N, C-alpha and C positions, 0 to 999 in steps of 0.2 A: 219318660221322665225328661225335662229340659229345665237345667239352672243356666240362670243370667247372671255372670258378675261384672259388674263394673265399678267396684266400690272404690277403686283407687283412680277412676276417671277423671282427667278435669274436663275442661270444655276443648273437645278434639275438634278443629277446625281443618278440613280437608278441603281443597279446589278439586273440584270432582264433576262429571258429569252424573247429578244425583239419578236420575234414571237407570244409567247404566250400572252405577256402581251399586244398586241395591238388588239390582237384578244378580250381577255376581254375588254378593252377599247371600241374598235369596238362594240360589242355586246350593250353595255349599251346605246351608243349614238343611235345606230341601232333601240332599242327598243323604246327610246323615240320619236324618228321618226313613227316608225309602230303604237306605239299607242297614240298619239297626235293627234288630228283632224287639219285639214288645216288649217292655219291661227293663230295658236298659236303660243307659244314661247319657244323655246328651248334656255337654257342657260348653258355653257359649260366653267367651270373656273379652274384653278390650281394656288397654291402658297406655299411658304414655310411655316412651321407652326413648328418650332422645330427642330426636328431631321428626319421630314416627309414631303413630297410631299402631299399637301391634293389637292384633284379634286372633282368637282362637278360637275354634271350633272341634270339640273332639268327642267321644265316644268308647263306651266301653262293651262295642259289639264284637262279631268276630275278627275284625279287622280286613287289611288287604293281604292277600299272599305276596310272599317275595319277588316271585318272576312278573305280577302284572306291576308293580309300583314303578318299574320305567317307563312304561306307558300311560299310566293313567291320566295324562294330560294329553297325550293323542287324540286328534280326530277319530271320530269312530271307533275309537277301542271301548269295549266293552267289560273285556275278562271274561269269567265265567260265572259270574255273580248276577243272581236275578233279583229284582229290588222285591220288596217285602209281599207284593202281590203277586209273583211267581213271571212277573212279564219283566222283558229285556230293556233295557233304554236303548237310547241312539247313539250313546258317546259323544255327544256335543257340552254337556253342562261344564263340565271341568274344563276343557278345552275354551270354552266361552269365559269363565270365569279368571281363568291364567290371562287370557288375552285382556280383559277389562282391568285387571290388577296391574299388569305390565303397563298398559295404556296410561296408567295413572300414575306412574313412577312407585308401585311398589313391587312386593315380589310375593309368589304365593309355593309353598313348600308342603309336603306330606309327610308327616313320619310315624312311626309307630306310639300308640299311648300304651304305655306299659302300665298292668302286666298284658292287657289286651283290649285292641280297638284300635282306631285310628284318631290323628289329630292333623288337622288343615291349619295351617298358620300362615297370617299373611299380613304384611304390613303395608301401610300408605305415608306417605310424608305431609307431615301437617303443615297448613299454611298460616301465616300473620293476617291479622284481620286487621285492618284499619277502620276506624269509625269516624265519618266526616258528618260534623256537627254543624 
């Protein structure tokens, strides 16, 4: 079950490499789908906070063990979890996401989704748009 909430979103303009940014966002959502057991909930939200667009992808799955969290953005680190079809990943997706978001002046963080699951929150600076007519 996937819920998308942008009810408080204004027009959020971000100066970005569109293809790369969507690749990063896609990878975060795809990870939530792959690592969250069937029947769980995934919530995706976006809102404006100051000069940033704030995004959150959270789930109520099994979460990420505390000993894995410090390494989650390291290249080729896969931890002990297997994706939902019992295969292992390559450990590149979250590293790529963090690099893309960092390159756009944002920040990507992992936190617990209380009472269980995890939450990937990231922000991106909002840009001013000038219309020339």
